[in-house]
C-alpha positions, 0 to 999 in steps of 0.5 A: 690344554697341553694335556689334551693335546698330548692325549690327542697326539697319543691317540693319533699315534695309536691310530696309525695305518700299521696299528689299524692293519694289525688290529684288523688282522687280529680280529680276522685271524680266521681269514688270514692266508694259510689259516684254513690250512692250519685249522685243517691240519690241526684237527686232522693230526689231533684226531688221527689215531697215530698211537693205539693209546690215543682215545677213541673220543675226546677225553671225558666224552660219553658215547651218546648221540646228539640227543644224549642217548647211548649209541655206537661209537661210529654214530657219535658226533664230533664237535668243533667250535668257531666264531665269525670274524668281520671278513666272513660277514656279508652286507647283512652283517651276518655270516656269509652263506659261502663261508659255511663250507670252509667250516664244514671242511674242518668239521668233517676232517676231524670226524673222518680222521677219527673213524677211518683210522686205522682202517684206511691204512689196513685196507691200503696194505690189503689191496696192495697184496691183492693187486700183487697176487692178481698180477702174479697170477696173470704173469704181469709185473708188480703194479705200482703202489698207489696212494689212498685218497679220501675225496668229497663228492658233494655238499648240501647245506640249508640255513635256518638262523643267522650267525652274528659277527663274533658269535660262538657256534658249534659244528656237530658232525656225525656219520648218518649212513653209508652205502656201497660207495659213499659215506654220508656225514650230517653236520649241524651248526648250533648256538650253545645253550646260554646257561646250564640245562638250556637248549641249543639252537639249530642254525644250519644243517649240512649233508656231505658225502665222501668216497675213498679211492685206491687209485681208480678203485672205489673202496666200500665204506663198510670194508674201511669201518670193519678194518678200523674195528667199528663193525662186527663180522656180518652174517654169511648171507651179507658177507657173501654180498660184501665179498662179491663187491670186494672181488672187483678189487683185483680188477685194477691189477689187470688194468680193468677199469672200475665203476666211476671211471667214465667222464662227467656224471653217469646215471648209475655212479653219480659224480665221477672221481675226476670231478670230486674234490680231493680232501686227503691223500695218504701214501704208503710211507705215511701209513703206520706200521701193521703192529700199530694199526692192529693195536688201534683196531683192537682199541676201537673194537674194545670200545663197544659191546659186540653183543649189544651192537650186533651187525643187525642193529648197526645195519638197522641204524644205517638203513634208517640214516639212508632214509633220512638222506634219501632225497639227497643221495640221488640229487646230483643225478637228477640235477644233471638230467635237468641239463642234458635233457 
């Protein structure tokens, strides 16, 4: 009888409010304050190629697409795994729809950090020189150097199957296409195969779009990818179009506004830069040295065969991806028109 009382007393002592609170915190670690920030920083630092020797892809990762077929490095998915703690579940006891978007932040950050380094730093320094040259030509003082911002324009997510509490799932994010302004990223939530050789199950699919800004100036994704070493030199006819688009880069130095500087949503430019969510801001003092970035660019270029992946072949894949996200690209414009008419 005394032994029973001692056992009950021991259990009651373990079931104190302090221990219960500690247990609740441990099983919901993912949802504690600042853990989201830590996860974001962890994947940002882990994928940002601060050193030229850093691998383009995780060690042992083959350069293949989501179906296992050989592809160009720019189209290789980046995978992040996670689980669903109790605090992420809703009244149906499965992952709440709203929590998919915090996971998307982490998955996209891992991908964008990898493909935009060292391009963001290279282009930022190039634009500083272009702005300075334009100011000198017009007899104006040197403009203040502005940081580069990577901002999120919008996200669309469709749900296929539930994710149960504490279930392991994978998030595969890849570049599906880009246009003159936006980089489109496709993310797939997947249930891992239960055994070797088994098939993974699609749980949800999301599409996001990013834009890169230097002050108020929009930087074309193609320029960033080329500066990162992921794109070859385009043929003359295409290069002329790119040069025409980039010619507007000197406009900011003379105080001329660039597209997307109006308020709200316009029928041509989509969501204005003041409304999009800033994901990352990089100041000049945070950008690695030019020598380091040059080595990074060469490492990226050496990771793929320029003869196999010609500009035409990459362009063909880019256009195919645009067809996939065709309905999504102008969705914000149509939704806005629905409310203003």
